[in-house]
N, C-alpha and C positions, 0 to 999 in steps of 0.2 A: 221449271219454266224458264225460258231464255228471253231476256229483255232485248228489244230492238232499239237502236238509237235512231230517233226520227227528227229530222230537221224541222223546226217550228216555222209555221207560216207558209202560205201558198207560194209566195215569191221565192222563198228559199228552196221549197220543194221543186219548183220549176227549174231553178238554176242548177240544182243537183241533177235533174233528169237530163238537162241539156249537156251536162258534163260527162254523162255516161255513154260510152260507145254503144251502138246498136247491139253488138254481140254480148254486151254485159247485161242486157235486159233479162237474160235467163239465169243470171247469177243467183246462187242460193247459198244459205249457210252450210258450212262443213259440219258433218255429224259430230256430236259431242262425245262419241265413243268410236273406237276403230272397228267394232263389231264382234268382240270376243264375248261369247255367252257367259263365261265365268265371271267376267268383270265388265259389264256393259258400258260403264262410264270411263274406262281406262283407254288411253290413247284418243286420237281424234281423226276425223275424216277430212278429205279435201286437199291434203298436201303430204309430201314426203320430205323429211329433213335429211340433208347431206352432211351438215357440220354444225357443231355447237362451239362457240367461242365464249368462254365464261371468264370474266374478269372480276375477281372477288376481293373483299377485305373482311377479315374476321377478327373479332376481339374475344379471345378465350375467356376473359374474366367475366364478361356479361353475356356471352353467346349471341352477340350482335353480328349480323351478316349483311353487308352491303354488296350489291352485285349489278353488273351490266352483262346481260346475255345477248349475244348476237347470233341469230339463228339463220342459217342459209337453207332454203327449201325450194321445192318446185311444186306448183299446184297440180292437182289431178282432176280438178273440175273448175268451172267458173265459180268464184267465191265472192259472196257479199260479206261474209263474216267467217271467222274460224276460231277455234279454241286451242288453248294450251292447258296442260295440267300443271297447276301451281297453287301454292298456299301463302307465300309471303306477300307483303304489302307492295303494290306496284305504284310507282310515281309517274311513269311515262312509258308510252309505247310508240314506236315509229315503224311504219311499214314502207320500205323503199324510200326512206328518208323523210317521209311526211308523217306528221303527228296523227296517230290513230285513236279513235275512241275505244274505251275498254270498260268492262264491268265484270263482276263475278257472278257465278251461279252454282247451284248444287254444292257438293262437298269440296270440290277442288278444281272447278273450271274457271279459267280466265278467258272471257270472250272478247275478241278483238274485231273491231269494225274499221277497215281501212277507209281512207278518204274516198277512194274510187274502187269499185269491184276489181277483182283480180282475174285475168283471163286464164283459161285452162292451159297448162304447160308453161306458165310463166315462172321465171326465176325470181324468187322473193327474198328480201333481207328484212328480218324482223329484229328490232332492238328493244329490249325490255329492261328498264331500270327499276331496281327494287331494293327493299331492305326489310329487316325484321329479325325476330328472335325465333329460330327454328324450333327450339324445344317448347315454345309456347303454342305451337300449332298442332291441331289434331284434325284428322278426317276419319269418318266412320268409327270414331271412338278410340283411335290409337295414334301413335306417332312412330315414324321410322327414323327419327333423329335421336341419336344417343348422346346425352349430355355426359361429359366426363369431368373429373376434378380439374383437368388442365385444358379442356377444350370441348370438342364435339365431333361426332362421326355420322355420316350419312351412309347407311348400308342396310338394305333389307330386300326381301323378295315377297311378292311381285312388284312392290313399289318402294321407292326411296327418293326419287328425283324431286318430287313436289316440294320437299322441305328445303332444297337448296338451289334448284334452277328450274325454269319453265321448260316444258318439253312436250313431245308427243310420246307419252309414256306407255309404250307397248313394244315387245321384242320385234314385231314386224317392221318397225321403223328404226333401223340401225344407222348410225352416223359416226363420223370421226369427231375428235374432241381436242380442243386446246383449253386447259384449265390453269389459270393464273391466279395465285392466291397470295395476298399480302397479310402477313401475321407479325405480331410483335417479335422483336429479337428474342431468341431463347426458345421460341416455339417453332415447330416445323409443320409444313402442310404436305400430306401424302395423298397422291391420287394415282390414277392408272397410267400405264405406259412409261415413257422415258422422261427423265428430268432434263429439260432442255437447257435451263440456266437458272441461276439464283442471283439476286442483287440486294444490297442492303443500303438503307438511307434513313437517317433521322430516327433510328430506333425501330425500324420496320424492315422485314425481309420479304422479298417476293420470290415465290417458287413457281416456275413455269413447266407444266407437265403436258405431254402430248400423247394422244392415242391415235395412231395413223391407220388403224384398221377398223372396219365397221364394228360398232359396239352398241349393244342394247342399252336403253336408258337405266334399267335396274342394275346393270353391271357397272355403271359409273359410280365412283366412290370418292368421298372427301373425308379426310381425317386430320384434325388439327390438335396438336398436343406436344408434349415433351417426349421425344423418342431417342432411343439409341438406334443408329442406323448402320447396317452392315452391307457391304457390296461385294460382288464377286462375279464370276462368269461360269456358265455351265461348260461341260466338256464339248458341247456342240457350238459354243460361242455366244450364247444368249446372256446379256448382262442381267444380273440379279440384284435387286434392292429389297432388303427386308427391314422392317421397322418394329421396334418393341417399346412399348410404353416404359418409362423409367419407374413406373409405380405398379409393376406386376407382382411384387412381393414374392411369396414362395413359389409362384407359378413361373417365374422368369426363366429358370434353368431348363425346365421341361419344355417350355415354349421354344426356346432357342435350339434345344437338342432335336426338336421335331422340324421346325421350319428351316433351319440351316441345311437340311437335306433336300430342299426344294429343287435345286439344280440336278442332283442325282436322280430324283424321282421323275422329273420332267424328261430327262434323257431316257430313262427306263420306259416311261409311257410311250415315248415316240416310237419304240419298237413295236408297239401294238396299234397305235393310232396314226402313225405317220409323223412327218416333221412337225415340230412345235410351230404353231401358226402365227405367233406374234414376235415382236422384236424386243420384248421386255418381259421380265419374270420377277416374282418375289412373293411376299406376304407381309401382313402387318397385324399386330396385336395391340389394340388400344386398351385402356383400363376400363372397359365397359363391364356392366353386370349382366349382359345378355348371355344366352347359352349357346346360340347357334354360330355356325361358320357360313361363309357365303363366297361364291366363286367370282367375286368382282374381277373384271377382266384384267389379266396379267399380274394382278396383285391381290390375292384372296384375303378376305377379312376373317380373322379368327378371334373368338372370344377367349379370354383368360381361363374360363371354366373348362374349356376343352383340354386343358393341361393340368387340371387340379389333382389328378391321380398319377401324374408322371408324364413321360413323353407320349405323344399320340401321333405317330407317323401315319397311321391309317387315315386320319382326317385330312392330312396333307395330300395323300394319294387321292382321296375323294375330290377335294377342291381343285386339284391340278387336272384330274381327269375331265372335269367340267370345262377346262380351257378348250378342249376339243368338242365334247358333248355338252352343249349348253351355250358356249361363248362363240366358238368358231362356227358351229351350226346351232342356231337358236330355234326355239319352238315356233311353229306357225301360229299356234294358239295355246293358251295355258292348259288346255285339256291334254296336250301332248307332253306333259311334264315327265312321263316315263323315259322319253328320249334323253332327258337330263339325268334323272335320279337313278333309274334302273342301271344305266351304263356306268355312272360314277360309283355306285355301290359294287357293281361287278368288277370294276377296277380294283377295289379293295380285296375282292376274292382272288383276283389274279396276283395281287401283292402277297396274299397269304400263301399262294402256291410258291411264289418266288422266295419267300422266307422259310419255306418248309414247315409251315404251321397249319396245313390243311388245304386240300385242293378245292377248286371251285365246285367240283362234283360233290365232295364231302360236305361243303357248306350248303349246297342246294338240297342235298338229302336231309341235312339237319333242319333247315328251315321248313321243308315240307312236313317232316315228322313232328316238329315242335308245335304245330298248330292243328288241333283237331278240327274236324269238319264243321263243328258248330261255333268255331272261333270267329268273332267279328272281323278278324284279319282277312278272311276270304271274301267278305262282302264288299271290300274296296276293290274297284276295278282299276288296275294301274294304267290301262290304256285310255281311260276317261273317268278319273276318280271323283269328279265334282269339285267345285271350289272349296267346299268345307273339308274335303279330304285330300287336298292337293299335296300336302306334306305329311300325310299319314305314313306311319312306318311301313305299311303294306306297299306303298309306292316304291319304297327302297328295297325291302327284303323280298316281297313277292315279285317286284319288278326285276330284281337280279335273278330270281328263280326262273323267270320267263326268258331271260337272256341265256341262261344255261340250257333251258329246254330247246331254244333255237340252235345253240351250238351242237347239241346232241342230234338234232334233227338233220342238220345240213352237213355236219362233219367239220373237223377242225380246219381243213384247207379253205373251204368256202366261208366258214365263220370268221376266221382271222382276215380273210380278204374283205369281208363286209366291214369289220371293225376299222380297217385302215382305209378302205375306199370310200366309206360314207362321208367322213369329214372332207375329203377331197371333192366329192361330187357336189356337195352343197356348201362349199367354202364361203365363209363370211355371209351366208344367207340364212334362210329359214326352211324348216321342213316339218312334216307331220308323221305320226305313227304309220299312217297309210303309205306314205312315201317310203318309209323304211321297209315295210313289208314288201312293197313292189321291188325295191332294190335288192333285198335278200333273195327274192324269187328269181330275179334276173341273174344274180351271181351263182346261185345254187342250182337253178334249173328245176326247183321244186315248187309246188303249189302250197303256200303256207297259211292260207286263210283259216283252216280249222285249228292249227296250232296257235296262231295269234288270238283267235277267239277264245280258246280254252284257257290260255294262260294270262291273257290281258283283259278280256272283256266279260267273262262270266263271273257273276257275284257268288261264286261257290268254289270250294276246294276241288281241284281236278281229281276225278275219281282214280282209283288205283290203276285201272287199265291204261288210262291216258298218261298217268305218271310213268308207268313201266314202258310205254311206247316211247316216251321222251327220255328214257333211261334215268328217271328220277325215282329214288327210293326203291331200288330193285330188291334190296335185302329186306327180309321180313322183320328182323329184330330192329329195335330203335337204334339209329346210328349214334355213335359217341360224339360228344361235343368237340368240334375241332379246336385245336390249341389257340387259334387266332380269334375265336368267336367273341371272347370278352373284349378284346381290343377293338374289334369291329363294332360291337354293341356300345362301346364307350363313345362312339361317334354319333350315336343316335340323336343327340341334341342338335345335330345339323339341320334337322327338319322342323325345329320348333321356332318358326318365324312368327 
């Protein structure tokens, strides 16, 4: 239920009405969700954000965060009220410089009522002052803020922003970012993009990060702790910043041996996906106890557990592939998650080919043969898995199998043209599975509806004739396990969000 702010008294009501232009009489509240059926309350309606300026102060010892968020947006309707997704405690909101009324509702809604309604197409500046302890906040029974021994980390999918900045939290509303973080001397603040500057005064150091390309809210990250930081440049000239917690213990060496290959892997991936789409690169490993990794834009988050059994280059391949498939081109809706995970998993299969440890075809045959027809694996539809199965292993492995089926159907020339052309066509935007099918049909000249339906949308194992038609599992004997399989399977924790 959304509470309305009502001016008391007839005289006050009359004066408010006199102040409202005639065109504002039709103003209405923006929707409390952007319209995604998987997560109806995520994102908001009525406006599009172009930029977030976040000025923060964080105390690692207590997990206290103070912030001022300045949000630049444009209205898409006449607005009497609008929402932001947020959990921390708000002390003041201003809209276009004027103090605005605010309240909270639902699990994570901040409702803002400006002094006067906002016209459609108006440029709007929203300033939110806030504070709180992120680790003390939960929504829907969980937290996406990771408390560490030396600080905290905001990184999760499909939501993480609520715990550290107010936002329109859905991939459809991408924006640029300036993130400025004040931390005690001896701690560092890691975020996306390029480090513009640092300055120290009276025992505190400020880190100023900038992301100058459109970025989805869940891909924004903040990590404060004590890190060893390495810098470098890829062969193609992209600056690389990696950060490793000083408390990684036995996992430290394996983490570095994997992530220090970031530049090499990004250059290799550009041969398949086109030029690297951002002006910064890297990765970071805080001392969290989580199991997953995440493609936070330009600087993926990795859990120490990803390196518990030694180096894990395959997970780096996966997260860097997302810089094209997931970050550069983001999902139009969360049901389109295959566009992210199927192609990032397939990049691992291509890396296996590159390393001589099993071809993508051999991996596809092995996945197909490893799951009998009555395995629940086949009941998950990668093209629309449902919110409960959004990160099911089938979205990854069956998803990559579908990519191989597409490759076999349209041939290598058309397939690799699709791989490289798709990020260019939808650069810095959003797209759906249907968009990819249409694009692949345009490039290949083939009608691909039946193939997409069989491999992505049927809750059953594709029958042998369909598999043979797609050049999957042509041999009758069970295929041998490819040498790379265990390395790829070791990355399965990436889906345990």
